C-alpha positions in Angstrom: 87.0 76.3 97.4 88.7 79.6 97.3 92.3 78.9 98.3 95.7 80.6 98.0 96.8 78.7 95.0 97.2 79.9 91.5 95.3 83.1 92.3 91.8 84.4 92.0 90.9 86.7 89.2 89.4 90.1 89.2 85.7 89.4 89.9 86.5 87.3 93.0 88.7 90.1 94.3 85.9 92.6 93.6 83.5 90.4 95.6 85.8 90.5 98.6 86.0 94.3 98.3 82.2 94.6 98.0 81.6 92.5 101.1 83.3 94.9 103.4 80.0 96.5 104.2 78.3 93.2 104.9 79.9 92.1 108.1 83.1 90.6 109.5 85.1 87.9 107.7 86.3 84.7 109.2 89.9 84.7 110.1 92.1 82.2 108.3 94.9 80.5 110.2 98.0 79.6 108.3 101.3 78.0 109.3 104.0 80.6 108.8 107.2 81.5 110.5 105.4 81.4 113.9 102.9 78.6 112.9 100.0 80.9 113.8 99.5 83.8 111.4 95.9 85.3 111.5 94.9 87.5 108.5 91.7 89.3 107.6 90.7 91.0 104.4 89.8 94.2 106.3 93.5 94.5 107.3 94.5 94.7 103.7 92.1 97.5 102.6 91.7 101.2 103.1 88.0 101.6 103.8 85.7 104.6 103.7 83.3 105.3 106.6 80.7 103.2 104.8 83.1 100.2 104.7 83.7 100.4 100.9 87.2 101.0 99.6 87.8 104.4 98.2 89.7 103.8 94.9 89.1 107.2 93.3 92.3 109.0 92.3 94.6 106.2 93.1 95.5 105.9 89.5 94.4 107.6 86.3 93.1 105.1 83.8 94.0 107.5 81.0 97.6 106.9 81.7 97.3 103.3 80.3 96.6 101.9 76.9 93.3 100.2 76.2 95.1 96.9 75.8 97.7 96.1 78.6 99.0 92.9 77.1 98.3 90.4 74.4 98.6 86.7 75.2 98.5 84.3 72.2 96.3 86.7 70.3 93.9 87.5 73.3 93.9 91.0 74.7 94.0 91.9 78.4 92.1 95.1 78.7 92.8 98.2 80.7 89.7 97.9 82.9 90.8 94.7 84.6 94.4 96.0 85.0 93.4 99.3 86.6 90.9 97.7 89.0 93.4 95.1 90.2 96.2 97.7 90.4 94.0 99.9 92.7 93.5 96.9 95.0 97.3 96.4 95.2 97.7 100.1 95.9 95.2 100.0 98.7 97.1 97.1 100.2 100.2 99.3 100.1 98.3 102.2 101.7 97.2 99.9 104.5 100.9 99.5 105.3 101.6 103.3 105.2 102.9 103.4 101.6 101.2 106.0 99.4 101.9 107.5 96.0 102.9 110.9 97.5 105.9 109.4 99.3 109.5 109.6 98.1 110.2 106.7 95.9 106.5 106.2 95.0 107.2 106.2 91.3 109.4 103.1 91.7 106.7 101.4 93.9 104.0 102.1 91.3 106.2 100.8 88.5 106.8 97.6 90.4 103.1 97.1 91.1 102.2 97.8 87.5 104.6 95.0 86.4 103.3 92.7 89.1 99.7 93.2 88.2 100.4 92.8 84.5 102.2 89.5 85.1 99.5 88.3 87.4 96.8 88.8 84.7 99.1 87.3 82.0 99.8 84.2 84.2 96.1 83.7 84.8 95.4 84.0 81.1 98.1 81.5 80.0 96.9 78.9 82.6 93.3 79.3 81.5 94.2 79.0 77.8 96.1 75.8 78.5 93.3 74.5 80.6 90.9 75.0 77.8 93.3 73.5 75.3 93.5 70.3 77.3 89.8 70.1 78.0 89.6 71.1 81.7 86.2 72.6 82.1 84.0 73.4 85.1 80.6 71.8 85.6 77.6 73.7 86.7 77.6 71.7 89.9 81.2 72.7 90.6 80.4 76.3 90.0 77.4 76.1 92.3 79.5 74.5 95.0 82.1 77.2 94.7 79.4 79.9 94.9 78.0 78.3 98.1 81.5 78.2 99.6 82.0 81.8 98.8 78.7 82.7 100.4 79.6 80.8 103.5 83.1 82.1 103.7 82.0 85.8 103.5 78.9 85.2 105.7 76.5 86.2 103.0 73.0 85.4 104.3 71.4 84.5 101.0 71.9 84.2 97.3 69.8 87.3 96.8 72.3 89.3 99.0 75.2 87.9 96.9 73.5 89.1 93.8 73.0 92.5 95.3 76.6 92.8 96.2 77.8 91.8 92.8 75.4 94.1 91.0 76.4 97.0 93.3 80.0 96.5 92.0 78.8 96.3 88.4 79.2 92.6 88.1 76.5 90.3 86.7 75.9 86.9 88.2 76.7 85.3 84.8 80.1 87.1 84.6 80.9 86.0 88.2 80.0 82.4 87.4 82.2 82.6 84.3 85.0 83.9 86.4 84.7 81.0 88.8 84.5 78.6 85.9 87.8 79.9 84.6 89.3 79.7 88.1 88.2 76.0 88.5 89.5 75.2 85.0 92.9 76.6 85.8 93.0 74.8 89.1 92.2 71.5 87.4 94.9 72.0 84.9 97.5 72.8 87.6 96.3 69.9 89.7 97.1 67.6 86.7 100.6 68.9 86.5 101.5 69.2 90.2 101.7 66.5 92.9 101.9 67.9 96.5 100.2 65.1 98.3 103.1 64.3 100.7 106.0 65.9 102.5 108.9 63.9 104.1 109.3 63.4 107.8 112.8 65.1 107.4 111.2 68.2 106.0 108.6 68.4 108.8 111.4 67.9 111.4 113.5 70.6 109.8 110.7 73.1 109.8 109.8 72.2 113.4 113.4 72.7 114.5 113.5 76.1 112.9 110.3 77.1 114.6 111.6 76.0 118.0 114.8 77.9 117.4 112.8 81.1 116.6 110.7 80.7 119.8 113.7 80.1 121.9 115.3 83.2 120.5 112.2 85.2 121.2 112.2 83.9 124.8 115.8 85.0 125.3 115.1 88.5 123.9 111.8 89.1 125.8 112.6 87.2 129.0 109.0 85.8 128.9 108.1 82.2 129.2 106.5 80.6 126.1 105.1 77.2 125.6 106.7 75.2 122.8 104.3 72.5 121.4 105.5 69.0 120.7 106.1 68.2 117.0 103.1 65.9 116.9 100.8 68.7 118.1 101.7 70.8 115.1 102.6 68.2 112.5 99.4 68.6 110.5 99.9 72.4 110.4 103.5 72.0 109.3 102.6 69.5 106.6 99.9 71.8 105.3 102.3 74.7 105.2 105.0 72.8 103.5 102.7 71.4 100.9 101.4 74.8 100.1 104.9 76.1 99.7 105.8 73.2 97.5 102.7 73.8 95.4 103.5 77.5 94.9 107.0 76.6 93.8 105.8 74.0 91.3 103.1 76.3 90.1 105.7 78.9 89.3 107.7 76.4 87.3 104.6 75.4 85.3 103.5 78.9 84.7 107.1 79.9 83.7 107.1 77.1 81.1 103.7 78.2 79.8 105.0 81.8 79.5 108.0 80.6 77.5 105.7 78.7 75.1 103.3 81.6 74.7 103.4 84.7 72.5 103.1 87.5 75.1 103.4 91.2 74.3 103.1 93.7 77.1 102.0 97.2 76.0 102.9 99.2 79.1 
């Protein structure tokens, strides 16, 4: 299932972009600082009238070398880097930050570094997954494809193929991308245990939440209901386990980076 874990690679992101013209996406509820954060992909993208992101002129591909980074002898090409960088720039644009603003050079440099590191991290994880024999079966790939189709409300497999091909992505390439994602997740699952959180941690997070709500009540003068801890325990536990996993993933990836031969060419 597509989750906010290690991170999805370029083709999955491209699918999300291509789907903008195909209907609304389901909202995903996460426990955050207010225990109720709703996000939608549409909120993150700057869309044209046709519902397709306009990425032209965001960056000039000629400004970058053909090889962005080399990871243990494997090259990360410019095409993936530029496409992912443009997605990050569109997210910035949705928040009012554009490349013609003061300080935009620093923003662009920061995003370039972030994107390069994202692609490098994905590559070192996948390389290690392959080294340790973590592969994806056809059944797992089919299941993931079906979940993607349901998540983005794609009516049929034929429509999914049309969306991919319109973005210049073949079904075989997309399946390979999903296989790499699944392999990476299996490897990380083997290194990370986030099955439980302590009652103390749940109580602490709940107390912080209550304090924030009480502060908001004092500032606004409006009455707000504060749920009992048992009513939100499952959400808090899910939030804390996700936080815990992200922290542990960072540690695993950092170790892989230290063990790898990585050269960045930008």
